[in-house]
PQR file of N, CA, C, O and H, with PARSE charges and radii, in Angstrom:
ATOM      1  N   MET A   1      83.159  66.954  76.578 -0.4000 1.5000
ATOM      2  CA  MET A   1      84.475  66.369  76.728 -0.0000 2.0000
ATOM      3  C   MET A   1      84.400  64.847  76.621  0.5500 1.7000
ATOM      4  O   MET A   1      85.230  64.222  75.961 -0.5500 1.4000
ATOM      5  N   CYS A   2      83.404  64.258  77.272 -0.4000 1.5000
ATOM      6  CA  CYS A   2      83.319  62.799  77.240 -0.0000 2.0000
ATOM      7  C   CYS A   2      82.998  62.295  75.838  0.5500 1.7000
ATOM      8  O   CYS A   2      83.382  61.182  75.480 -0.5500 1.4000
ATOM      9  H   CYS A   2      82.729  64.765  77.808  0.4000 1.0000
ATOM     10  N   MET A   3      82.297  63.103  75.037 -0.4000 1.5000
ATOM     11  CA  MET A   3      81.995  62.693  73.664 -0.0000 2.0000
ATOM     12  C   MET A   3      83.276  62.657  72.840  0.5500 1.7000
ATOM     13  O   MET A   3      83.488  61.720  72.070 -0.5500 1.4000
ATOM     14  H   MET A   3      81.985  64.008  75.328  0.4000 1.0000
ATOM     15  N   SER A   4      84.134  63.667  72.992 -0.4000 1.5000
ATOM     16  CA  SER A   4      85.358  63.702  72.200 -0.0000 2.0000
ATOM     17  C   SER A   4      86.346  62.630  72.648  0.5500 1.7000
ATOM     18  O   SER A   4      87.137  62.143  71.840 -0.5500 1.4000
ATOM     19  H   SER A   4      83.962  64.428  73.617  0.4000 1.0000
ATOM     20  N   GLU A   5      86.309  62.260  73.915 -0.4000 1.5000
ATOM     21  CA  GLU A   5      87.201  61.210  74.408 -0.0000 2.0000
ATOM     22  C   GLU A   5      86.777  59.824  73.923  0.5500 1.7000
ATOM     23  O   GLU A   5      87.592  58.903  73.873 -0.5500 1.4000
ATOM     24  H   GLU A   5      85.667  62.655  74.571  0.4000 1.0000
ATOM     25  N   SER A   6      85.510  59.683  73.569 -0.4000 1.5000
ATOM     26  CA  SER A   6      84.990  58.397  73.071 -0.0000 2.0000
ATOM     27  C   SER A   6      84.408  58.576  71.677  0.5500 1.7000
ATOM     28  O   SER A   6      83.369  58.003  71.348 -0.5500 1.4000
ATOM     29  H   SER A   6      84.848  60.431  73.609  0.4000 1.0000
ATOM     30  N   TYR A   7      85.082  59.368  70.869 -0.4000 1.5000
ATOM     31  CA  TYR A   7      84.611  59.748  69.539 -0.0000 2.0000
ATOM     32  C   TYR A   7      84.165  58.563  68.693  0.5500 1.7000
ATOM     33  O   TYR A   7      83.170  58.656  67.973 -0.5500 1.4000
ATOM     34  H   TYR A   7      85.926  59.833  71.136  0.4000 1.0000
ATOM     35  N   SER A   8      84.885  57.454  68.770 -0.4000 1.5000
ATOM     36  CA  SER A   8      84.568  56.288  67.929 -0.0000 2.0000
ATOM     37  C   SER A   8      83.245  55.625  68.313  0.5500 1.7000
ATOM     38  O   SER A   8      82.727  54.794  67.567 -0.5500 1.4000
ATOM     39  H   SER A   8      85.693  57.378  69.354  0.4000 1.0000
ATOM     40  N   HIS A   9      82.701  55.989  69.467 -0.4000 1.5000
ATOM     41  CA  HIS A   9      81.430  55.389  69.909 -0.0000 2.0000
ATOM     42  C   HIS A   9      80.211  56.256  69.577  0.5500 1.7000
ATOM     43  O   HIS A   9      79.077  55.867  69.855 -0.5500 1.4000
ATOM     44  H   HIS A   9      83.122  56.664  70.073  0.4000 1.0000
ATOM     45  N   ILE A  10      80.445  57.417  68.991 -0.4000 1.5000
ATOM     46  CA  ILE A  10      79.330  58.266  68.557 -0.0000 2.0000
ATOM     47  C   ILE A  10      78.696  57.607  67.345  0.5500 1.7000
ATOM     48  O   ILE A  10      79.463  57.245  66.452 -0.5500 1.4000
ATOM     49  H   ILE A  10      81.367  57.733  68.766  0.4000 1.0000
ATOM     50  N   PRO A  11      77.417  57.409  67.203 -0.5600 1.5000
ATOM     51  CA  PRO A  11      76.320  57.968  67.973  0.2800 2.0000
ATOM     52  C   PRO A  11      75.643  56.974  68.910  0.5500 1.7000
ATOM     53  O   PRO A  11      74.424  57.029  69.076 -0.5500 1.4000
ATOM     54  N   ASP A  12      76.394  56.073  69.521 -0.4000 1.5000
ATOM     55  CA  ASP A  12      75.784  55.107  70.440 -0.0000 2.0000
ATOM     56  C   ASP A  12      74.946  55.831  71.488  0.5500 1.7000
ATOM     57  O   ASP A  12      75.426  56.732  72.176 -0.5500 1.4000
ATOM     58  H   ASP A  12      77.384  56.029  69.386  0.4000 1.0000
ATOM     59  N   ARG A  13      73.704  55.427  71.594 -0.4000 1.5000
ATOM     60  CA  ARG A  13      72.769  56.066  72.525 -0.0000 2.0000
ATOM     61  C   ARG A  13      73.295  56.025  73.958  0.5500 1.7000
ATOM     62  O   ARG A  13      73.148  56.993  74.704 -0.5500 1.4000
ATOM     63  H   ARG A  13      73.313  54.696  71.035  0.4000 1.0000
ATOM     64  N   SER A  14      73.904  54.910  74.340 -0.4000 1.5000
ATOM     65  CA  SER A  14      74.395  54.781  75.719 -0.0000 2.0000
ATOM     66  C   SER A  14      75.492  55.808  76.014  0.5500 1.7000
ATOM     67  O   SER A  14      75.537  56.345  77.121 -0.5500 1.4000
ATOM     68  H   SER A  14      74.024  54.123  73.734  0.4000 1.0000
ATOM     69  N   LEU A  15      76.366  56.091  75.067 -0.4000 1.5000
ATOM     70  CA  LEU A  15      77.411  57.094  75.258 -0.0000 2.0000
ATOM     71  C   LEU A  15      76.792  58.469  75.463  0.5500 1.7000
ATOM     72  O   LEU A  15      77.208  59.218  76.346 -0.5500 1.4000
ATOM     73  H   LEU A  15      76.330  55.655  74.168  0.4000 1.0000
ATOM     74  N   ILE A  16      75.807  58.793  74.655 -0.4000 1.5000
ATOM     75  CA  ILE A  16      75.164  60.097  74.752 -0.0000 2.0000
ATOM     76  C   ILE A  16      74.431  60.233  76.088  0.5500 1.7000
ATOM     77  O   ILE A  16      74.488  61.281  76.731 -0.5500 1.4000
ATOM     78  H   ILE A  16      75.469  58.184  73.938  0.4000 1.0000
ATOM     79  N   GLN A  17      73.749  59.177  76.493 -0.4000 1.5000
ATOM     80  CA  GLN A  17      73.044  59.215  77.779 -0.0000 2.0000
ATOM     81  C   GLN A  17      74.022  59.372  78.933  0.5500 1.7000
ATOM     82  O   GLN A  17      73.776  60.155  79.850 -0.5500 1.4000
ATOM     83  H   GLN A  17      73.702  58.325  75.971  0.4000 1.0000
ATOM     84  N   GLU A  18      75.132  58.635  78.898 -0.4000 1.5000
ATOM     85  CA  GLU A  18      76.131  58.736  79.966 -0.0000 2.0000
ATOM     86  C   GLU A  18      76.740  60.132  80.022  0.5500 1.7000
ATOM     87  O   GLU A  18      76.916  60.691  81.105 -0.5500 1.4000
ATOM     88  H   GLU A  18      75.332  57.999  78.153  0.4000 1.0000
ATOM     89  N   CYS A  19      77.059  60.696  78.865 -0.4000 1.5000
ATOM     90  CA  CYS A  19      77.636  62.046  78.828 -0.0000 2.0000
ATOM     91  C   CYS A  19      76.644  63.074  79.345  0.5500 1.7000
ATOM     92  O   CYS A  19      77.017  63.979  80.091 -0.5500 1.4000
ATOM     93  H   CYS A  19      76.916  60.242  77.986  0.4000 1.0000
ATOM     94  N   ALA A  20      75.392  62.940  78.954 -0.4000 1.5000
ATOM     95  CA  ALA A  20      74.364  63.871  79.425 -0.0000 2.0000
ATOM     96  C   ALA A  20      74.256  63.797  80.949  0.5500 1.7000
ATOM     97  O   ALA A  20      74.226  64.826  81.624 -0.5500 1.4000
ATOM     98  H   ALA A  20      75.089  62.204  78.348  0.4000 1.0000
ATOM     99  N   LEU A  21      74.198  62.596  81.480 -0.4000 1.5000
ATOM    100  CA  LEU A  21      74.097  62.411  82.926 -0.0000 2.0000
ATOM    101  C   LEU A  21      75.313  63.005  83.632  0.5500 1.7000
ATOM    102  O   LEU A  21      75.178  63.690  84.645 -0.5500 1.4000
ATOM    103  H   LEU A  21      74.222  61.760  80.932  0.4000 1.0000
ATOM    104  N   GLU A  22      76.500  62.737  83.090 -0.4000 1.5000
ATOM    105  CA  GLU A  22      77.748  63.220  83.693 -0.0000 2.0000
ATOM    106  C   GLU A  22      77.790  64.747  83.773  0.5500 1.7000
ATOM    107  O   GLU A  22      78.373  65.309  84.700 -0.5500 1.4000
ATOM    108  H   GLU A  22      76.609  62.180  82.267  0.4000 1.0000
ATOM    109  N   HIS A  23      77.169  65.414  82.799 -0.4000 1.5000
ATOM    110  CA  HIS A  23      77.227  66.877  82.738 -0.0000 2.0000
ATOM    111  C   HIS A  23      75.914  67.560  83.105  0.5500 1.7000
ATOM    112  O   HIS A  23      75.743  68.757  82.876 -0.5500 1.4000
ATOM    113  H   HIS A  23      76.695  64.958  82.046  0.4000 1.0000
ATOM    114  N   GLY A  24      74.985  66.785  83.679 -0.4000 1.5000
ATOM    115  CA  GLY A  24      73.739  67.367  84.159 -0.0000 2.0000
ATOM    116  C   GLY A  24      72.818  67.864  83.060  0.5500 1.7000
ATOM    117  O   GLY A  24      72.064  68.816  83.261 -0.5500 1.4000
ATOM    118  H   GLY A  24      75.124  65.812  83.865  0.4000 1.0000
ATOM    119  N   VAL A  25      72.876  67.220  81.893 -0.4000 1.5000
ATOM    120  CA  VAL A  25      72.027  67.603  80.762 -0.0000 2.0000
ATOM    121  C   VAL A  25      70.853  66.638  80.686  0.5500 1.7000
ATOM    122  O   VAL A  25      71.029  65.425  80.794 -0.5500 1.4000
ATOM    123  H   VAL A  25      73.489  66.446  81.731  0.4000 1.0000
ATOM    124  N   ASP A  26      69.676  67.172  80.502 -0.4000 1.5000
ATOM    125  CA  ASP A  26      68.462  66.363  80.391 -0.0000 2.0000
ATOM    126  C   ASP A  26      68.445  65.645  79.042  0.5500 1.7000
ATOM    127  O   ASP A  26      68.273  66.276  78.000 -0.5500 1.4000
ATOM    128  H   ASP A  26      69.533  68.157  80.414  0.4000 1.0000
ATOM    129  N   PHE A  27      68.624  64.328  79.067 -0.4000 1.5000
ATOM    130  CA  PHE A  27      68.689  63.550  77.830 -0.0000 2.0000
ATOM    131  C   PHE A  27      67.412  63.669  77.019  0.5500 1.7000
ATOM    132  O   PHE A  27      67.468  63.650  75.789 -0.5500 1.4000
ATOM    133  H   PHE A  27      68.764  63.815  79.914  0.4000 1.0000
ATOM    134  N   SER A  28      66.273  63.789  77.664 -0.4000 1.5000
ATOM    135  CA  SER A  28      65.012  63.903  76.919 -0.0000 2.0000
ATOM    136  C   SER A  28      64.990  65.185  76.086  0.5500 1.7000
ATOM    137  O   SER A  28      64.391  65.211  75.011 -0.5500 1.4000
ATOM    138  H   SER A  28      66.228  63.804  78.663  0.4000 1.0000
ATOM    139  N   LEU A  29      65.634  66.242  76.570 -0.4000 1.5000
ATOM    140  CA  LEU A  29      65.709  67.482  75.793 -0.0000 2.0000
ATOM    141  C   LEU A  29      66.624  67.313  74.582  0.5500 1.7000
ATOM    142  O   LEU A  29      66.352  67.854  73.510 -0.5500 1.4000
ATOM    143  H   LEU A  29      66.121  66.221  77.444  0.4000 1.0000
ATOM    144  N   LEU A  30      67.702  66.564  74.758 -0.4000 1.5000
ATOM    145  CA  LEU A  30      68.579  66.275  73.618 -0.0000 2.0000
ATOM    146  C   LEU A  30      67.828  65.487  72.547  0.5500 1.7000
ATOM    147  O   LEU A  30      67.937  65.766  71.353 -0.5500 1.4000
ATOM    148  H   LEU A  30      67.923  66.125  75.629  0.4000 1.0000
ATOM    149  N   SER A  31      67.074  64.507  73.001 -0.4000 1.5000
ATOM    150  CA  SER A  31      66.297  63.684  72.066 -0.0000 2.0000
ATOM    151  C   SER A  31      65.262  64.522  71.335  0.5500 1.7000
ATOM    152  O   SER A  31      65.044  64.351  70.136 -0.5500 1.4000
ATOM    153  H   SER A  31      66.986  64.280  73.971  0.4000 1.0000
ATOM    154  N   LYS A  32      64.632  65.420  72.061 -0.4000 1.5000
ATOM    155  CA  LYS A  32      63.619  66.284  71.453 -0.0000 2.0000
ATOM    156  C   LYS A  32      64.243  67.163  70.373  0.5500 1.7000
ATOM    157  O   LYS A  32      63.642  67.375  69.320 -0.5500 1.4000
ATOM    158  H   LYS A  32      64.809  65.559  73.035  0.4000 1.0000
ATOM    159  N   CYS A  33      65.432  67.668  70.627 -0.4000 1.5000
ATOM    160  CA  CYS A  33      66.128  68.492  69.639 -0.0000 2.0000
ATOM    161  C   CYS A  33      66.493  67.666  68.410  0.5500 1.7000
ATOM    162  O   CYS A  33      66.340  68.127  67.279 -0.5500 1.4000
ATOM    163  H   CYS A  33      65.920  67.495  71.482  0.4000 1.0000
ATOM    164  N   ALA A  34      66.965  66.470  68.631 -0.4000 1.5000
ATOM    165  CA  ALA A  34      67.407  65.621  67.525 -0.0000 2.0000
ATOM    166  C   ALA A  34      66.250  65.148  66.658  0.5500 1.7000
ATOM    167  O   ALA A  34      66.405  64.995  65.446 -0.5500 1.4000
ATOM    168  H   ALA A  34      67.090  66.096  69.550  0.4000 1.0000
ATOM    169  N   GLU A  35      65.100  64.916  67.265 -0.4000 1.5000
ATOM    170  CA  GLU A  35      63.972  64.369  66.521 -0.0000 2.0000
ATOM    171  C   GLU A  35      62.696  65.138  66.831  0.5500 1.7000
ATOM    172  O   GLU A  35      62.102  64.969  67.897 -0.5500 1.4000
ATOM    173  H   GLU A  35      64.974  65.040  68.249  0.4000 1.0000
ATOM    174  N   ASP A  36      62.281  65.979  65.897 -0.4000 1.5000
ATOM    175  CA  ASP A  36      60.984  66.636  66.062 -0.0000 2.0000
ATOM    176  C   ASP A  36      59.893  65.660  65.613  0.5500 1.7000
ATOM    177  O   ASP A  36      60.164  64.471  65.447 -0.5500 1.4000
ATOM    178  H   ASP A  36      62.763  66.115  65.032  0.4000 1.0000
ATOM    179  N   GLU A  37      58.688  66.137  65.419 -0.4000 1.5000
ATOM    180  CA  GLU A  37      57.583  65.249  65.055 -0.0000 2.0000
ATOM    181  C   GLU A  37      57.865  64.431  63.799  0.5500 1.7000
ATOM    182  O   GLU A  37      57.441  63.280  63.693 -0.5500 1.4000
ATOM    183  H   GLU A  37      58.467  67.103  65.554  0.4000 1.0000
ATOM    184  N   GLU A  38      58.580  65.027  62.852 -0.4000 1.5000
ATOM    185  CA  GLU A  38      58.909  64.314  61.615 -0.0000 2.0000
ATOM    186  C   GLU A  38      60.233  63.558  61.722  0.5500 1.7000
ATOM    187  O   GLU A  38      60.630  62.856  60.793 -0.5500 1.4000
ATOM    188  H   GLU A  38      58.924  65.962  62.938  0.4000 1.0000
ATOM    189  N   GLY A  39      60.915  63.706  62.863 -0.4000 1.5000
ATOM    190  CA  GLY A  39      62.197  63.034  63.044 -0.0000 2.0000
ATOM    191  C   GLY A  39      63.310  63.644  62.213  0.5500 1.7000
ATOM    192  O   GLY A  39      64.265  62.957  61.854 -0.5500 1.4000
ATOM    193  H   GLY A  39      60.592  64.277  63.618  0.4000 1.0000
ATOM    194  N   THR A  40      63.193  64.950  61.901 -0.4000 1.5000
ATOM    195  CA  THR A  40      64.150  65.550  60.977 -0.0000 2.0000
ATOM    196  C   THR A  40      64.976  66.692  61.548  0.5500 1.7000
ATOM    197  O   THR A  40      65.995  67.046  60.957 -0.5500 1.4000
ATOM    198  H   THR A  40      62.416  65.508  62.193  0.4000 1.0000
ATOM    199  N   HIS A  41      64.587  67.278  62.658 -0.4000 1.5000
ATOM    200  CA  HIS A  41      65.244  68.499  63.151 -0.0000 2.0000
ATOM    201  C   HIS A  41      66.766  68.340  63.269  0.5500 1.7000
ATOM    202  O   HIS A  41      67.515  69.151  62.725 -0.5500 1.4000
ATOM    203  H   HIS A  41      63.759  66.990  63.139  0.4000 1.0000
ATOM    204  N   GLY A  42      67.213  67.328  63.959 -0.4000 1.5000
ATOM    205  CA  GLY A  42      68.647  67.100  64.122 -0.0000 2.0000
ATOM    206  C   GLY A  42      69.350  66.855  62.802  0.5500 1.7000
ATOM    207  O   GLY A  42      70.468  67.326  62.592 -0.5500 1.4000
ATOM    208  H   GLY A  42      66.604  66.669  64.402  0.4000 1.0000
ATOM    209  N   MET A  43      68.698  66.117  61.906 -0.4000 1.5000
ATOM    210  CA  MET A  43      69.291  65.864  60.589 -0.0000 2.0000
ATOM    211  C   MET A  43      69.378  67.159  59.784  0.5500 1.7000
ATOM    212  O   MET A  43      70.348  67.371  59.056 -0.5500 1.4000
ATOM    213  H   MET A  43      67.790  65.735  62.076  0.4000 1.0000
ATOM    214  N   ASP A  44      68.375  68.021  59.908 -0.4000 1.5000
ATOM    215  CA  ASP A  44      68.431  69.315  59.223 -0.0000 2.0000
ATOM    216  C   ASP A  44      69.605  70.146  59.720  0.5500 1.7000
ATOM    217  O   ASP A  44      70.310  70.771  58.926 -0.5500 1.4000
ATOM    218  H   ASP A  44      67.587  67.849  60.499  0.4000 1.0000
ATOM    219  N   LEU A  45      69.817  70.154  61.035 -0.4000 1.5000
ATOM    220  CA  LEU A  45      70.947  70.885  61.601 -0.0000 2.0000
ATOM    221  C   LEU A  45      72.269  70.316  61.103  0.5500 1.7000
ATOM    222  O   LEU A  45      73.194  71.067  60.791 -0.5500 1.4000
ATOM    223  H   LEU A  45      69.245  69.647  61.679  0.4000 1.0000
ATOM    224  N   LEU A  46      72.358  68.992  61.028 -0.4000 1.5000
ATOM    225  CA  LEU A  46      73.579  68.362  60.535 -0.0000 2.0000
ATOM    226  C   LEU A  46      73.819  68.715  59.068  0.5500 1.7000
ATOM    227  O   LEU A  46      74.945  69.032  58.683 -0.5500 1.4000
ATOM    228  H   LEU A  46      71.607  68.382  61.281  0.4000 1.0000
ATOM    229  N   ARG A  47      72.771  68.661  58.250 -0.4000 1.5000
ATOM    230  CA  ARG A  47      72.910  69.021  56.829 -0.0000 2.0000
ATOM    231  C   ARG A  47      73.378  70.465  56.673  0.5500 1.7000
ATOM    232  O   ARG A  47      74.244  70.755  55.848 -0.5500 1.4000
ATOM    233  H   ARG A  47      71.857  68.403  58.563  0.4000 1.0000
ATOM    234  N   GLN A  48      72.808  71.363  57.464 -0.4000 1.5000
ATOM    235  CA  GLN A  48      73.215  72.773  57.409 -0.0000 2.0000
ATOM    236  C   GLN A  48      74.679  72.934  57.811  0.5500 1.7000
ATOM    237  O   GLN A  48      75.409  73.722  57.209 -0.5500 1.4000
ATOM    238  H   GLN A  48      72.105  71.127  58.135  0.4000 1.0000
ATOM    239  N   SER A  49      75.099  72.197  58.815 -0.4000 1.5000
ATOM    240  CA  SER A  49      76.479  72.268  59.275 -0.0000 2.0000
ATOM    241  C   SER A  49      77.447  71.771  58.202  0.5500 1.7000
ATOM    242  O   SER A  49      78.490  72.381  57.965 -0.5500 1.4000
ATOM    243  H   SER A  49      74.506  71.557  59.304  0.4000 1.0000
ATOM    244  N   VAL A  50      77.096  70.668  57.560 -0.4000 1.5000
ATOM    245  CA  VAL A  50      77.940  70.119  56.492 -0.0000 2.0000
ATOM    246  C   VAL A  50      78.008  71.097  55.321  0.5500 1.7000
ATOM    247  O   VAL A  50      79.085  71.341  54.777 -0.5500 1.4000
ATOM    248  H   VAL A  50      76.249  70.173  57.752  0.4000 1.0000
ATOM    249  N   ALA A  51      76.875  71.652  54.937 -0.4000 1.5000
ATOM    250  CA  ALA A  51      76.847  72.619  53.831 -0.0000 2.0000
ATOM    251  C   ALA A  51      77.714  73.834  54.149  0.5500 1.7000
ATOM    252  O   ALA A  51      78.456  74.316  53.293 -0.5500 1.4000
ATOM    253  H   ALA A  51      76.000  71.454  55.379  0.4000 1.0000
ATOM    254  N   ARG A  52      77.616  74.327  55.393 -0.4000 1.5000
ATOM    255  CA  ARG A  52      78.418  75.478  55.814 -0.0000 2.0000
ATOM    256  C   ARG A  52      79.908  75.138  55.782  0.5500 1.7000
ATOM    257  O   ARG A  52      80.725  75.958  55.364 -0.5500 1.4000
ATOM    258  H   ARG A  52      77.014  73.935  56.088  0.4000 1.0000
ATOM    259  N   SER A  53      80.256  73.943  56.218 -0.4000 1.5000
ATOM    260  CA  SER A  53      81.659  73.514  56.183 -0.0000 2.0000
ATOM    261  C   SER A  53      82.168  73.419  54.757  0.5500 1.7000
ATOM    262  O   SER A  53      83.289  73.834  54.465 -0.5500 1.4000
ATOM    263  H   SER A  53      79.592  73.276  56.557  0.4000 1.0000
ATOM    264  N   GLU A  54      81.345  72.873  53.866 -0.4000 1.5000
ATOM    265  CA  GLU A  54      81.738  72.779  52.453 -0.0000 2.0000
ATOM    266  C   GLU A  54      81.938  74.163  51.848  0.5500 1.7000
ATOM    267  O   GLU A  54      82.895  74.382  51.107 -0.5500 1.4000
ATOM    268  H   GLU A  54      80.434  72.535  54.104  0.4000 1.0000
ATOM    269  N   GLN A  55      81.043  75.098  52.157 -0.4000 1.5000
ATOM    270  CA  GLN A  55      81.160  76.464  51.640 -0.0000 2.0000
ATOM    271  C   GLN A  55      82.448  77.133  52.107  0.5500 1.7000
ATOM    272  O   GLN A  55      83.040  77.931  51.381 -0.5500 1.4000
ATOM    273  H   GLN A  55      80.265  74.920  52.760  0.4000 1.0000
ATOM    274  N   LYS A  56      82.877  76.803  53.323 -0.4000 1.5000
ATOM    275  CA  LYS A  56      84.086  77.394  53.889 -0.0000 2.0000
ATOM    276  C   LYS A  56      85.351  76.662  53.448  0.5500 1.7000
ATOM    277  O   LYS A  56      86.460  77.113  53.734 -0.5500 1.4000
ATOM    278  H   LYS A  56      82.395  76.154  53.913  0.4000 1.0000
ATOM    279  N   GLY A  57      85.191  75.526  52.747 -0.4000 1.5000
ATOM    280  CA  GLY A  57      86.338  74.764  52.288 -0.0000 2.0000
ATOM    281  C   GLY A  57      86.995  73.924  53.371  0.5500 1.7000
ATOM    282  O   GLY A  57      88.180  73.604  53.270 -0.5500 1.4000
ATOM    283  H   GLY A  57      84.290  75.159  52.514  0.4000 1.0000
ATOM    284  N   VAL A  58      86.245  73.565  54.402 -0.4000 1.5000
ATOM    285  CA  VAL A  58      86.792  72.765  55.496 -0.0000 2.0000
ATOM    286  C   VAL A  58      87.060  71.344  55.005  0.5500 1.7000
ATOM    287  O   VAL A  58      86.194  70.710  54.402 -0.5500 1.4000
ATOM    288  H   VAL A  58      85.283  73.825  54.484  0.4000 1.0000
ATOM    289  N   VAL A  59      88.267  70.857  55.270 -0.4000 1.5000
ATOM    290  CA  VAL A  59      88.622  69.495  54.867 -0.0000 2.0000
ATOM    291  C   VAL A  59      89.107  68.641  56.039  0.5500 1.7000
ATOM    292  O   VAL A  59      89.245  67.426  55.900 -0.5500 1.4000
ATOM    293  H   VAL A  59      88.971  71.372  55.759  0.4000 1.0000
ATOM    294  N   TYR A  60      89.364  69.261  57.185 -0.4000 1.5000
ATOM    295  CA  TYR A  60      89.822  68.538  58.365 -0.0000 2.0000
ATOM    296  C   TYR A  60      88.908  68.828  59.538  0.5500 1.7000
ATOM    297  O   TYR A  60      88.408  69.943  59.687 -0.5500 1.4000
ATOM    298  H   TYR A  60      89.252  70.249  57.297  0.4000 1.0000
ATOM    299  N   SER A  61      88.692  67.824  60.368 -0.4000 1.5000
ATOM    300  CA  SER A  61      87.948  68.014  61.607 -0.0000 2.0000
ATOM    301  C   SER A  61      88.943  68.080  62.747  0.5500 1.7000
ATOM    302  O   SER A  61      89.671  67.120  63.001 -0.5500 1.4000
ATOM    303  H   SER A  61      89.098  66.918  60.247  0.4000 1.0000
ATOM    304  N   CYS A  62      88.976  69.194  63.424 -0.4000 1.5000
ATOM    305  CA  CYS A  62      89.915  69.350  64.536 -0.0000 2.0000
ATOM    306  C   CYS A  62      89.408  68.693  65.808  0.5500 1.7000
ATOM    307  O   CYS A  62      90.072  68.760  66.842 -0.5500 1.4000
ATOM    308  H   CYS A  62      88.385  69.974  63.218  0.4000 1.0000
ATOM    309  N   THR A  63      88.241  68.058  65.752 -0.4000 1.5000
ATOM    310  CA  THR A  63      87.761  67.293  66.893 -0.0000 2.0000
ATOM    311  C   THR A  63      88.259  65.867  66.838  0.5500 1.7000
ATOM    312  O   THR A  63      88.099  65.118  67.802 -0.5500 1.4000
ATOM    313  H   THR A  63      87.701  68.003  64.912  0.4000 1.0000
ATOM    314  N   VAL A  64      88.859  65.480  65.729 -0.4000 1.5000
ATOM    315  CA  VAL A  64      89.403  64.133  65.582 -0.0000 2.0000
ATOM    316  C   VAL A  64      90.892  64.197  65.853  0.5500 1.7000
ATOM    317  O   VAL A  64      91.618  64.941  65.193 -0.5500 1.4000
ATOM    318  H   VAL A  64      88.988  66.089  64.946  0.4000 1.0000
ATOM    319  N   SER A  65      91.345  63.424  66.815 -0.4000 1.5000
ATOM    320  CA  SER A  65      92.767  63.458  67.149 -0.0000 2.0000
ATOM    321  C   SER A  65      93.587  62.917  65.994  0.5500 1.7000
ATOM    322  O   SER A  65      93.095  62.150  65.167 -0.5500 1.4000
ATOM    323  H   SER A  65      90.756  62.819  67.351  0.4000 1.0000
ATOM    324  N   GLY A  66      94.832  63.326  65.952 -0.4000 1.5000
ATOM    325  CA  GLY A  66      95.740  62.846  64.932 -0.0000 2.0000
ATOM    326  C   GLY A  66      95.933  63.851  63.803  0.5500 1.7000
ATOM    327  O   GLY A  66      96.779  63.643  62.933 -0.5500 1.4000
ATOM    328  H   GLY A  66      95.232  63.949  66.625  0.4000 1.0000
ATOM    329  N   LYS A  67      95.167  64.933  63.803 -0.4000 1.5000
ATOM    330  CA  LYS A  67      95.355  65.970  62.791 -0.0000 2.0000
ATOM    331  C   LYS A  67      96.468  66.899  63.260  0.5500 1.7000
ATOM    332  O   LYS A  67      96.549  67.228  64.444 -0.5500 1.4000
ATOM    333  H   LYS A  67      94.480  65.102  64.510  0.4000 1.0000
ATOM    334  N   PRO A  68      97.323  67.319  62.339 -0.5600 1.5000
ATOM    335  CA  PRO A  68      98.398  68.262  62.727  0.2800 2.0000
ATOM    336  C   PRO A  68      97.799  69.529  63.316  0.5500 1.7000
ATOM    337  O   PRO A  68      96.839  70.075  62.773 -0.5500 1.4000
ATOM    338  N   ALA A  69      98.354  69.993  64.412 -0.4000 1.5000
ATOM    339  CA  ALA A  69      97.836  71.155  65.131 -0.0000 2.0000
ATOM    340  C   ALA A  69      97.768  72.390  64.256  0.5500 1.7000
ATOM    341  O   ALA A  69      96.856  73.201  64.417 -0.5500 1.4000
ATOM    342  H   ALA A  69      99.134  69.550  64.853  0.4000 1.0000
ATOM    343  N   ASP A  70      98.711  72.561  63.331 -0.4000 1.5000
ATOM    344  CA  ASP A  70      98.706  73.770  62.497 -0.0000 2.0000
ATOM    345  C   ASP A  70      97.527  73.802  61.522  0.5500 1.7000
ATOM    346  O   ASP A  70      97.197  74.861  60.989 -0.5500 1.4000
ATOM    347  H   ASP A  70      99.453  71.902  63.201  0.4000 1.0000
ATOM    348  N   LEU A  71      96.891  72.653  61.285 -0.4000 1.5000
ATOM    349  CA  LEU A  71      95.713  72.623  60.412 -0.0000 2.0000
ATOM    350  C   LEU A  71      94.452  73.044  61.140  0.5500 1.7000
ATOM    351  O   LEU A  71      93.429  73.314  60.511 -0.5500 1.4000
ATOM    352  H   LEU A  71      97.159  71.792  61.718  0.4000 1.0000
ATOM    353  N   CYS A  72      94.520  73.101  62.456 -0.4000 1.5000
ATOM    354  CA  CYS A  72      93.326  73.377  63.259 -0.0000 2.0000
ATOM    355  C   CYS A  72      93.334  74.762  63.876  0.5500 1.7000
ATOM    356  O   CYS A  72      92.742  74.981  64.933 -0.5500 1.4000
ATOM    357  H   CYS A  72      95.351  72.882  62.966  0.4000 1.0000
ATOM    358  N   ARG A  73      93.992  75.681  63.232 -0.4000 1.5000
ATOM    359  CA  ARG A  73      94.032  77.060  63.743 -0.0000 2.0000
ATOM    360  C   ARG A  73      93.181  77.940  62.890  0.5500 1.7000
ATOM    361  O   ARG A  73      93.079  79.139  63.149 -0.5500 1.4000
ATOM    362  H   ARG A  73      94.473  75.504  62.374  0.4000 1.0000
TER
END
């Protein structure tokens, strides 16, 4: 929730750390997921997500405010 409320500050490390702390999430585990030994794990997940969205024809992000509600159903 705190990430979506401060969407324009993503990916500021301080925002992510504050959100993790607020919700009892271990920030070191988030970092480990985002960066494996080659520093690619999180980027691979992001690439897969973008590819999946493109395959589905997604053109709007319903996590960004200001989009008409009927587009996010």
